[in-house]
CHARMM-style PDB file with segment names, atoms N, HN, CA, C and O in Angstrom:
ATOM      1  N   MET     1       0.052   9.669   0.392  1.00  0.00      PROA
ATOM      2  CA  MET     1       0.437  10.612  -1.309  1.00  0.00      PROA
ATOM      3  C   MET     1       0.972  10.223  -2.166  1.00  0.00      PROA
ATOM      4  O   MET     1       2.085   9.701  -2.226  1.00  0.00      PROA
ATOM      5  N   ALA     2       0.028  10.491  -3.152  1.00  0.00      PROA
ATOM      6  HN  ALA     2      -0.876  10.914  -3.103  1.00  0.00      PROA
ATOM      7  CA  ALA     2      -0.001   9.536  -4.465  1.00  0.00      PROA
ATOM      8  C   ALA     2       2.019  10.230  -5.078  1.00  0.00      PROA
ATOM      9  O   ALA     2       2.566  11.321  -4.918  1.00  0.00      PROA
ATOM     10  N   VAL     3       2.448   9.066  -5.683  1.00  0.00      PROA
ATOM     11  HN  VAL     3       2.003   8.180  -5.814  1.00  0.00      PROA
ATOM     12  CA  VAL     3       3.446   9.356  -5.971  1.00  0.00      PROA
ATOM     13  C   VAL     3       4.029   8.807  -7.962  1.00  0.00      PROA
ATOM     14  O   VAL     3       4.384   7.659  -8.230  1.00  0.00      PROA
ATOM     15  N   PRO     4       3.992   9.490  -8.585  1.00  0.00      PROA
ATOM     16  CA  PRO     4       3.997   9.341  -9.833  1.00  0.00      PROA
ATOM     17  C   PRO     4       5.104   7.787 -10.211  1.00  0.00      PROA
ATOM     18  O   PRO     4       6.238   7.712  -9.738  1.00  0.00      PROA
ATOM     19  N   LYS     5       4.444   6.561 -11.206  1.00  0.00      PROA
ATOM     20  HN  LYS     5       3.523   6.622 -11.590  1.00  0.00      PROA
ATOM     21  CA  LYS     5       5.323   5.831 -10.912  1.00  0.00      PROA
ATOM     22  C   LYS     5       7.025   5.886 -12.597  1.00  0.00      PROA
ATOM     23  O   LYS     5       8.069   5.274 -12.825  1.00  0.00      PROA
ATOM     24  N   LYS     6       6.347   6.834 -13.135  1.00  0.00      PROA
ATOM     25  HN  LYS     6       5.499   7.330 -12.950  1.00  0.00      PROA
ATOM     26  CA  LYS     6       7.140   6.599 -14.125  1.00  0.00      PROA
ATOM     27  C   LYS     6       7.605   8.219 -14.056  1.00  0.00      PROA
ATOM     28  O   LYS     6       6.910   8.848 -13.258  1.00  0.00      PROA
ATOM     29  N   LYS     7       8.901   9.220 -14.900  1.00  0.00      PROA
ATOM     30  HN  LYS     7       9.466   8.710 -15.549  1.00  0.00      PROA
ATOM     31  CA  LYS     7       8.873  10.432 -14.865  1.00  0.00      PROA
ATOM     32  C   LYS     7       8.455  10.380 -16.288  1.00  0.00      PROA
ATOM     33  O   LYS     7       8.636   9.660 -17.269  1.00  0.00      PROA
ATOM     34  N   THR     8       7.602  11.825 -15.860  1.00  0.00      PROA
ATOM     35  HN  THR     8       7.455  12.410 -15.063  1.00  0.00      PROA
ATOM     36  CA  THR     8       7.155  12.529 -16.911  1.00  0.00      PROA
ATOM     37  C   THR     8       7.589  13.226 -18.096  1.00  0.00      PROA
ATOM     38  O   THR     8       7.822  14.430 -17.985  1.00  0.00      PROA
ATOM     39  N   THR     9       7.802  12.399 -19.729  1.00  0.00      PROA
ATOM     40  HN  THR     9       7.613  11.421 -19.818  1.00  0.00      PROA
ATOM     41  CA  THR     9       8.762  12.801 -20.549  1.00  0.00      PROA
ATOM     42  C   THR     9       8.639  14.576 -20.724  1.00  0.00      PROA
ATOM     43  O   THR     9       7.796  15.184 -20.065  1.00  0.00      PROA
ATOM     44  N   GLN    10       9.477  15.223 -21.579  1.00  0.00      PROA
ATOM     45  HN  GLN    10      10.162  14.728 -22.114  1.00  0.00      PROA
ATOM     46  CA  GLN    10       9.455  16.482 -21.757  1.00  0.00      PROA
ATOM     47  C   GLN    10       8.135  16.570 -22.985  1.00  0.00      PROA
ATOM     48  O   GLN    10       7.291  17.449 -22.807  1.00  0.00      PROA
ATOM     49  N   SER    11       8.029  15.874 -23.905  1.00  0.00      PROA
ATOM     50  HN  SER    11       8.714  15.160 -24.049  1.00  0.00      PROA
ATOM     51  CA  SER    11       7.111  15.772 -24.904  1.00  0.00      PROA
ATOM     52  C   SER    11       5.691  16.213 -24.272  1.00  0.00      PROA
ATOM     53  O   SER    11       4.918  16.962 -24.870  1.00  0.00      PROA
ATOM     54  N   LYS    12       5.473  15.744 -23.182  1.00  0.00      PROA
ATOM     55  HN  LYS    12       6.101  15.136 -22.696  1.00  0.00      PROA
ATOM     56  CA  LYS    12       3.988  14.960 -22.356  1.00  0.00      PROA
ATOM     57  C   LYS    12       3.741  16.768 -21.800  1.00  0.00      PROA
ATOM     58  O   LYS    12       2.873  17.616 -22.009  1.00  0.00      PROA
ATOM     59  N   ARG    13       5.289  16.709 -20.861  1.00  0.00      PROA
ATOM     60  HN  ARG    13       5.995  16.021 -20.692  1.00  0.00      PROA
ATOM     61  CA  ARG    13       5.196  18.189 -20.089  1.00  0.00      PROA
ATOM     62  C   ARG    13       4.517  19.114 -20.812  1.00  0.00      PROA
ATOM     63  O   ARG    13       3.479  19.648 -20.420  1.00  0.00      PROA
ATOM     64  N   ASN    14       5.222  19.397 -22.178  1.00  0.00      PROA
ATOM     65  HN  ASN    14       6.065  18.963 -22.495  1.00  0.00      PROA
ATOM     66  CA  ASN    14       5.104  20.117 -22.979  1.00  0.00      PROA
ATOM     67  C   ASN    14       4.019  20.252 -23.838  1.00  0.00      PROA
ATOM     68  O   ASN    14       3.945  21.318 -24.449  1.00  0.00      PROA
ATOM     69  N   MET    15       3.149  19.400 -24.024  1.00  0.00      PROA
ATOM     70  HN  MET    15       3.209  18.534 -23.527  1.00  0.00      PROA
ATOM     71  CA  MET    15       2.123  19.463 -24.528  1.00  0.00      PROA
ATOM     72  C   MET    15       0.945  19.247 -23.484  1.00  0.00      PROA
ATOM     73  O   MET    15      -0.214  19.141 -23.884  1.00  0.00      PROA
ATOM     74  N   ARG    16       1.157  19.207 -22.608  1.00  0.00      PROA
ATOM     75  HN  ARG    16       2.099  19.293 -22.283  1.00  0.00      PROA
ATOM     76  CA  ARG    16       0.087  19.788 -21.282  1.00  0.00      PROA
ATOM     77  C   ARG    16      -0.082  21.245 -20.710  1.00  0.00      PROA
ATOM     78  O   ARG    16      -1.006  21.732 -20.059  1.00  0.00      PROA
ATOM     79  N   ARG    17       1.576  22.003 -21.336  1.00  0.00      PROA
ATOM     80  HN  ARG    17       2.327  21.608 -21.865  1.00  0.00      PROA
ATOM     81  CA  ARG    17       1.661  23.277 -21.026  1.00  0.00      PROA
ATOM     82  C   ARG    17       1.462  24.097 -22.497  1.00  0.00      PROA
ATOM     83  O   ARG    17       1.901  25.230 -22.695  1.00  0.00      PROA
ATOM     84  N   SER    18       0.861  23.452 -23.290  1.00  0.00      PROA
ATOM     85  HN  SER    18       0.505  22.531 -23.129  1.00  0.00      PROA
ATOM     86  CA  SER    18       0.732  23.979 -24.375  1.00  0.00      PROA
ATOM     87  C   SER    18      -0.295  25.893 -24.912  1.00  0.00      PROA
ATOM     88  O   SER    18      -0.237  26.882 -25.642  1.00  0.00      PROA
ATOM     89  N   HSD    19      -1.243  25.063 -23.609  1.00  0.00      PROA
ATOM     90  HN  HSD    19      -1.290  24.259 -23.016  1.00  0.00      PROA
ATOM     91  CA  HSD    19      -2.266  25.928 -23.642  1.00  0.00      PROA
ATOM     92  C   HSD    19      -2.365  27.019 -22.573  1.00  0.00      PROA
ATOM     93  O   HSD    19      -3.425  27.534 -22.218  1.00  0.00      PROA
ATOM     94  N   ASN    20      -0.599  27.452 -21.880  1.00  0.00      PROA
ATOM     95  HN  ASN    20       0.262  27.033 -22.168  1.00  0.00      PROA
ATOM     96  CA  ASN    20      -0.865  28.169 -21.074  1.00  0.00      PROA
ATOM     97  C   ASN    20       0.190  29.686 -21.622  1.00  0.00      PROA
ATOM     98  O   ASN    20       0.866  30.477 -20.965  1.00  0.00      PROA
ATOM     99  N   ARG    21      -0.021  29.599 -22.723  1.00  0.00      PROA
ATOM    100  HN  ARG    21      -0.571  28.956 -23.257  1.00  0.00      PROA
ATOM    101  CA  ARG    21       0.411  30.485 -23.647  1.00  0.00      PROA
ATOM    102  C   ARG    21      -0.226  32.268 -23.737  1.00  0.00      PROA
ATOM    103  O   ARG    21      -1.437  32.296 -23.959  1.00  0.00      PROA
ATOM    104  N   LEU    22       0.237  33.243 -23.638  1.00  0.00      PROA
ATOM    105  HN  LEU    22       1.220  33.220 -23.459  1.00  0.00      PROA
ATOM    106  CA  LEU    22      -0.519  34.444 -23.567  1.00  0.00      PROA
ATOM    107  C   LEU    22      -0.902  34.629 -25.283  1.00  0.00      PROA
ATOM    108  O   LEU    22      -0.120  34.615 -26.234  1.00  0.00      PROA
ATOM    109  N   LYS    23      -2.182  34.780 -25.277  1.00  0.00      PROA
ATOM    110  HN  LYS    23      -2.817  34.791 -24.505  1.00  0.00      PROA
ATOM    111  CA  LYS    23      -2.843  34.967 -26.462  1.00  0.00      PROA
ATOM    112  C   LYS    23      -2.599  36.648 -27.070  1.00  0.00      PROA
ATOM    113  O   LYS    23      -2.473  37.702 -26.446  1.00  0.00      PROA
ATOM    114  N   ALA    24      -2.599  36.410 -28.282  1.00  0.00      PROA
ATOM    115  HN  ALA    24      -2.702  35.554 -28.789  1.00  0.00      PROA
ATOM    116  CA  ALA    24      -1.926  37.539 -28.683  1.00  0.00      PROA
ATOM    117  C   ALA    24      -3.525  38.574 -28.972  1.00  0.00      PROA
ATOM    118  O   ALA    24      -4.637  38.057 -29.079  1.00  0.00      PROA
ATOM    119  N   THR    25      -3.271  39.984 -29.046  1.00  0.00      PROA
ATOM    120  HN  THR    25      -2.368  40.405 -28.959  1.00  0.00      PROA
ATOM    121  CA  THR    25      -4.488  40.732 -29.298  1.00  0.00      PROA
ATOM    122  C   THR    25      -4.850  41.151 -30.267  1.00  0.00      PROA
ATOM    123  O   THR    25      -3.868  41.208 -31.006  1.00  0.00      PROA
ATOM    124  N   ASN    26      -6.144  41.686 -31.014  1.00  0.00      PROA
ATOM    125  HN  ASN    26      -6.942  41.639 -30.413  1.00  0.00      PROA
ATOM    126  CA  ASN    26      -6.130  41.382 -32.472  1.00  0.00      PROA
ATOM    127  C   ASN    26      -6.524  43.092 -31.994  1.00  0.00      PROA
ATOM    128  O   ASN    26      -7.295  43.532 -31.142  1.00  0.00      PROA
ATOM    129  N   TRP    27      -5.346  43.954 -33.252  1.00  0.00      PROA
ATOM    130  HN  TRP    27      -4.720  43.596 -33.945  1.00  0.00      PROA
ATOM    131  CA  TRP    27      -5.235  45.360 -32.967  1.00  0.00      PROA
ATOM    132  C   TRP    27      -5.584  45.364 -34.826  1.00  0.00      PROA
ATOM    133  O   TRP    27      -5.114  44.633 -35.698  1.00  0.00      PROA
ATOM    134  N   VAL    28      -6.745  46.681 -34.946  1.00  0.00      PROA
ATOM    135  HN  VAL    28      -7.126  47.274 -34.237  1.00  0.00      PROA
ATOM    136  CA  VAL    28      -7.016  47.176 -36.293  1.00  0.00      PROA
ATOM    137  C   VAL    28      -6.337  48.497 -36.109  1.00  0.00      PROA
ATOM    138  O   VAL    28      -5.755  48.911 -35.106  1.00  0.00      PROA
ATOM    139  N   GLU    29      -6.652  49.504 -38.107  1.00  0.00      PROA
ATOM    140  HN  GLU    29      -7.124  49.167 -38.922  1.00  0.00      PROA
ATOM    141  CA  GLU    29      -6.506  50.499 -37.591  1.00  0.00      PROA
ATOM    142  C   GLU    29      -7.731  51.493 -37.591  1.00  0.00      PROA
ATOM    143  O   GLU    29      -8.294  51.557 -38.684  1.00  0.00      PROA
ATOM    144  N   ASP    30      -8.214  52.215 -36.674  1.00  0.00      PROA
ATOM    145  HN  ASP    30      -7.756  52.163 -35.787  1.00  0.00      PROA
ATOM    146  CA  ASP    30      -9.310  53.199 -36.571  1.00  0.00      PROA
ATOM    147  C   ASP    30      -9.509  53.937 -37.720  1.00  0.00      PROA
ATOM    148  O   ASP    30      -8.487  54.521 -38.082  1.00  0.00      PROA
ATOM    149  N   SER    31     -10.680  54.143 -38.560  1.00  0.00      PROA
ATOM    150  HN  SER    31     -11.510  53.668 -38.266  1.00  0.00      PROA
ATOM    151  CA  SER    31     -11.007  54.315 -40.078  1.00  0.00      PROA
ATOM    152  C   SER    31     -11.029  55.960 -39.731  1.00  0.00      PROA
ATOM    153  O   SER    31     -10.965  56.758 -40.666  1.00  0.00      PROA
ATOM    154  N   ASN    32     -11.138  56.509 -38.104  1.00  0.00      PROA
ATOM    155  HN  ASN    32     -11.191  55.861 -37.344  1.00  0.00      PROA
ATOM    156  CA  ASN    32     -11.523  57.643 -38.156  1.00  0.00      PROA
ATOM    157  C   ASN    32     -10.018  58.473 -38.248  1.00  0.00      PROA
ATOM    158  O   ASN    32      -9.604  59.374 -38.977  1.00  0.00      PROA
ATOM    159  N   THR    33      -9.479  57.755 -37.218  1.00  0.00      PROA
ATOM    160  HN  THR    33      -9.815  57.024 -36.625  1.00  0.00      PROA
ATOM    161  CA  THR    33      -8.534  58.445 -36.436  1.00  0.00      PROA
ATOM    162  C   THR    33      -7.087  57.836 -37.149  1.00  0.00      PROA
ATOM    163  O   THR    33      -6.147  58.628 -37.233  1.00  0.00      PROA
ATOM    164  N   GLY    34      -6.954  56.804 -37.527  1.00  0.00      PROA
ATOM    165  HN  GLY    34      -7.717  56.161 -37.459  1.00  0.00      PROA
ATOM    166  CA  GLY    34      -5.817  55.582 -38.681  1.00  0.00      PROA
ATOM    167  C   GLY    34      -4.916  55.101 -37.072  1.00  0.00      PROA
ATOM    168  O   GLY    34      -3.772  54.682 -37.248  1.00  0.00      PROA
ATOM    169  N   GLU    35      -5.286  55.148 -36.002  1.00  0.00      PROA
ATOM    170  HN  GLU    35      -6.215  55.488 -35.860  1.00  0.00      PROA
ATOM    171  CA  GLU    35      -4.540  54.799 -35.165  1.00  0.00      PROA
ATOM    172  C   GLU    35      -4.914  53.508 -34.903  1.00  0.00      PROA
ATOM    173  O   GLU    35      -6.000  53.294 -35.441  1.00  0.00      PROA
ATOM    174  N   ALA    36      -4.393  52.314 -34.168  1.00  0.00      PROA
ATOM    175  HN  ALA    36      -3.511  52.488 -33.730  1.00  0.00      PROA
ATOM    176  CA  ALA    36      -4.445  50.911 -33.646  1.00  0.00      PROA
ATOM    177  C   ALA    36      -5.063  51.379 -32.529  1.00  0.00      PROA
ATOM    178  O   ALA    36      -4.938  52.316 -31.741  1.00  0.00      PROA
ATOM    179  N   LYS    37      -6.116  49.975 -32.789  1.00  0.00      PROA
ATOM    180  HN  LYS    37      -6.217  49.213 -33.429  1.00  0.00      PROA
ATOM    181  CA  LYS    37      -7.547  50.014 -31.150  1.00  0.00      PROA
ATOM    182  C   LYS    37      -7.595  48.456 -31.185  1.00  0.00      PROA
ATOM    183  O   LYS    37      -6.894  47.672 -31.824  1.00  0.00      PROA
ATOM    184  N   ARG    38      -8.421  48.273 -30.488  1.00  0.00      PROA
ATOM    185  HN  ARG    38      -8.991  48.910 -29.968  1.00  0.00      PROA
ATOM    186  CA  ARG    38      -8.356  46.425 -30.345  1.00  0.00      PROA
ATOM    187  C   ARG    38     -10.022  46.318 -30.690  1.00  0.00      PROA
ATOM    188  O   ARG    38     -10.890  46.927 -30.064  1.00  0.00      PROA
ATOM    189  N   ARG    39     -10.217  45.554 -31.644  1.00  0.00      PROA
ATOM    190  HN  ARG    39      -9.512  45.060 -32.152  1.00  0.00      PROA
ATOM    191  CA  ARG    39     -11.690  45.311 -32.010  1.00  0.00      PROA
ATOM    192  C   ARG    39     -12.897  44.993 -31.181  1.00  0.00      PROA
ATOM    193  O   ARG    39     -12.913  44.042 -30.400  1.00  0.00      PROA
ATOM    194  N   HSD    40     -13.845  45.756 -31.353  1.00  0.00      PROA
ATOM    195  HN  HSD    40     -13.832  46.529 -31.988  1.00  0.00      PROA
ATOM    196  CA  HSD    40     -15.326  45.347 -30.423  1.00  0.00      PROA
ATOM    197  C   HSD    40     -14.771  46.420 -29.082  1.00  0.00      PROA
ATOM    198  O   HSD    40     -15.359  46.204 -28.022  1.00  0.00      PROA
ATOM    199  N   HSD    41     -14.083  47.141 -29.061  1.00  0.00      PROA
ATOM    200  HN  HSD    41     -13.605  47.316 -29.922  1.00  0.00      PROA
ATOM    201  CA  HSD    41     -13.911  48.088 -27.801  1.00  0.00      PROA
ATOM    202  C   HSD    41     -14.238  49.665 -28.353  1.00  0.00      PROA
ATOM    203  O   HSD    41     -14.388  50.227 -29.438  1.00  0.00      PROA
ATOM    204  N   ILE    42     -14.246  49.866 -27.528  1.00  0.00      PROA
ATOM    205  HN  ILE    42     -14.124  49.410 -26.646  1.00  0.00      PROA
ATOM    206  CA  ILE    42     -15.143  52.094 -27.378  1.00  0.00      PROA
ATOM    207  C   ILE    42     -13.365  52.201 -27.682  1.00  0.00      PROA
ATOM    208  O   ILE    42     -12.589  51.431 -27.118  1.00  0.00      PROA
ATOM    209  N   ASP    43     -12.937  53.191 -28.578  1.00  0.00      PROA
ATOM    210  HN  ASP    43     -13.568  53.817 -29.037  1.00  0.00      PROA
ATOM    211  CA  ASP    43     -12.179  54.214 -28.726  1.00  0.00      PROA
ATOM    212  C   ASP    43     -12.090  55.291 -27.748  1.00  0.00      PROA
ATOM    213  O   ASP    43     -12.766  56.241 -28.141  1.00  0.00      PROA
ATOM    214  N   LEU    44     -11.292  55.615 -26.167  1.00  0.00      PROA
ATOM    215  HN  LEU    44     -10.742  54.843 -25.847  1.00  0.00      PROA
ATOM    216  CA  LEU    44     -10.903  56.128 -25.465  1.00  0.00      PROA
ATOM    217  C   LEU    44     -10.790  57.542 -26.001  1.00  0.00      PROA
ATOM    218  O   LEU    44     -11.514  58.447 -25.586  1.00  0.00      PROA
ATOM    219  N   LYS    45     -10.020  57.681 -26.776  1.00  0.00      PROA
ATOM    220  HN  LYS    45      -9.432  56.945 -27.112  1.00  0.00      PROA
ATOM    221  CA  LYS    45      -9.959  59.097 -27.005  1.00  0.00      PROA
ATOM    222  C   LYS    45     -10.765  59.796 -27.798  1.00  0.00      PROA
ATOM    223  O   LYS    45     -10.419  60.976 -27.850  1.00  0.00      PROA
ATOM    224  N   THR    46     -11.706  59.541 -28.439  1.00  0.00      PROA
ATOM    225  HN  THR    46     -11.987  58.583 -28.398  1.00  0.00      PROA
ATOM    226  CA  THR    46     -12.726  59.900 -29.449  1.00  0.00      PROA
ATOM    227  C   THR    46     -13.992  59.907 -29.196  1.00  0.00      PROA
ATOM    228  O   THR    46     -14.890  60.634 -29.622  1.00  0.00      PROA
ATOM    229  N   GLY    47     -14.004  58.147 -27.717  1.00  0.00      PROA
ATOM    230  HN  GLY    47     -13.275  57.557 -27.371  1.00  0.00      PROA
ATOM    231  CA  GLY    47     -15.505  57.888 -27.661  1.00  0.00      PROA
ATOM    232  C   GLY    47     -16.645  57.457 -28.038  1.00  0.00      PROA
ATOM    233  O   GLY    47     -17.814  57.390 -27.657  1.00  0.00      PROA
ATOM    234  N   MET    48     -15.526  56.994 -29.479  1.00  0.00      PROA
ATOM    235  HN  MET    48     -14.577  57.048 -29.788  1.00  0.00      PROA
ATOM    236  CA  MET    48     -16.563  56.132 -30.603  1.00  0.00      PROA
ATOM    237  C   MET    48     -16.878  54.528 -31.023  1.00  0.00      PROA
ATOM    238  O   MET    48     -16.002  53.665 -31.087  1.00  0.00      PROA
ATOM    239  N   TYR    49     -18.089  54.343 -31.254  1.00  0.00      PROA
ATOM    240  HN  TYR    49     -18.801  55.044 -31.202  1.00  0.00      PROA
ATOM    241  CA  TYR    49     -18.051  52.907 -31.332  1.00  0.00      PROA
ATOM    242  C   TYR    49     -18.587  52.299 -32.546  1.00  0.00      PROA
ATOM    243  O   TYR    49     -19.752  52.601 -32.287  1.00  0.00      PROA
ATOM    244  N   LYS    50     -18.648  51.901 -33.272  1.00  0.00      PROA
ATOM    245  HN  LYS    50     -17.701  51.656 -33.483  1.00  0.00      PROA
ATOM    246  CA  LYS    50     -19.460  51.460 -34.721  1.00  0.00      PROA
ATOM    247  C   LYS    50     -19.610  52.996 -35.489  1.00  0.00      PROA
ATOM    248  O   LYS    50     -20.454  52.926 -36.382  1.00  0.00      PROA
ATOM    249  N   GLY    51     -19.061  54.224 -35.374  1.00  0.00      PROA
ATOM    250  HN  GLY    51     -18.375  54.281 -34.648  1.00  0.00      PROA
ATOM    251  CA  GLY    51     -19.516  55.186 -35.596  1.00  0.00      PROA
ATOM    252  C   GLY    51     -20.489  55.542 -34.924  1.00  0.00      PROA
ATOM    253  O   GLY    51     -21.478  55.974 -35.516  1.00  0.00      PROA
ATOM    254  N   GLU    52     -20.472  55.464 -33.636  1.00  0.00      PROA
ATOM    255  HN  GLU    52     -19.668  55.113 -33.155  1.00  0.00      PROA
ATOM    256  CA  GLU    52     -21.549  56.286 -32.847  1.00  0.00      PROA
ATOM    257  C   GLU    52     -20.807  56.590 -31.578  1.00  0.00      PROA
ATOM    258  O   GLU    52     -20.293  55.808 -30.778  1.00  0.00      PROA
ATOM    259  N   GLN    53     -20.868  57.929 -31.571  1.00  0.00      PROA
ATOM    260  HN  GLN    53     -21.286  58.564 -32.221  1.00  0.00      PROA
ATOM    261  CA  GLN    53     -20.634  58.861 -30.348  1.00  0.00      PROA
ATOM    262  C   GLN    53     -21.256  58.057 -28.878  1.00  0.00      PROA
ATOM    263  O   GLN    53     -22.366  58.318 -28.414  1.00  0.00      PROA
ATOM    264  N   ILE    54     -20.361  57.113 -28.317  1.00  0.00      PROA
ATOM    265  HN  ILE    54     -19.460  56.901 -28.695  1.00  0.00      PROA
ATOM    266  CA  ILE    54     -20.558  56.084 -26.966  1.00  0.00      PROA
ATOM    267  C   ILE    54     -20.499  57.370 -25.917  1.00  0.00      PROA
ATOM    268  O   ILE    54     -21.562  57.896 -25.589  1.00  0.00      PROA
ATOM    269  N   ILE    55     -19.239  57.867 -25.398  1.00  0.00      PROA
ATOM    270  HN  ILE    55     -18.375  57.439 -25.665  1.00  0.00      PROA
ATOM    271  CA  ILE    55     -19.182  58.519 -24.504  1.00  0.00      PROA
ATOM    272  C   ILE    55     -18.202  59.980 -24.436  1.00  0.00      PROA
ATOM    273  O   ILE    55     -17.364  59.930 -25.336  1.00  0.00      PROA
ATOM    274  N   GLU    56     -18.146  60.628 -24.016  1.00  0.00      PROA
ATOM    275  HN  GLU    56     -18.827  60.669 -23.285  1.00  0.00      PROA
ATOM    276  CA  GLU    56     -17.434  61.837 -24.345  1.00  0.00      PROA
ATOM    277  C   GLU    56     -15.844  62.057 -24.058  1.00  0.00      PROA
ATOM    278  O   GLU    56     -15.308  62.360 -22.993  1.00  0.00      PROA
ATOM    279  N   GLY    57     -15.157  61.772 -25.539  1.00  0.00      PROA
ATOM    280  HN  GLY    57     -15.592  61.526 -26.405  1.00  0.00      PROA
ATOM    281  CA  GLY    57     -14.343  61.497 -25.385  1.00  0.00      PROA
ATOM    282  C   GLY    57     -12.888  62.528 -24.542  1.00  0.00      PROA
ATOM    283  O   GLY    57     -13.142  63.657 -24.122  1.00  0.00      PROA
ATOM    284  N   ARG    58     -11.596  61.990 -24.423  1.00  0.00      PROA
ATOM    285  HN  ARG    58     -11.390  61.073 -24.764  1.00  0.00      PROA
ATOM    286  CA  ARG    58     -10.385  62.884 -23.689  1.00  0.00      PROA
ATOM    287  C   ARG    58      -9.734  63.549 -24.736  1.00  0.00      PROA
ATOM    288  O   ARG    58      -9.268  63.079 -25.775  1.00  0.00      PROA
ATOM    289  N   SER    59      -9.776  65.264 -24.130  1.00  0.00      PROA
ATOM    290  HN  SER    59     -10.154  65.645 -23.287  1.00  0.00      PROA
ATOM    291  CA  SER    59      -9.145  65.807 -25.313  1.00  0.00      PROA
ATOM    292  C   SER    59      -7.294  65.836 -24.771  1.00  0.00      PROA
ATOM    293  OT1 SER    59      -6.431  66.250 -25.545  1.00  0.00      PROA
TER     294      SER     59
END
């Protein structure tokens, strides 16, 4: 079984973990309703995407 020769410093440990954070989602204001929505996603309330009716919206 492999055993490390030296203790890993806090700096090296934290540098390794720097990519494990949660990514922030990108929210924009919808031009039609004014509500917050994620970019490049269908608005489930209205069913619109890029000005086109994709699915029937929920009432």
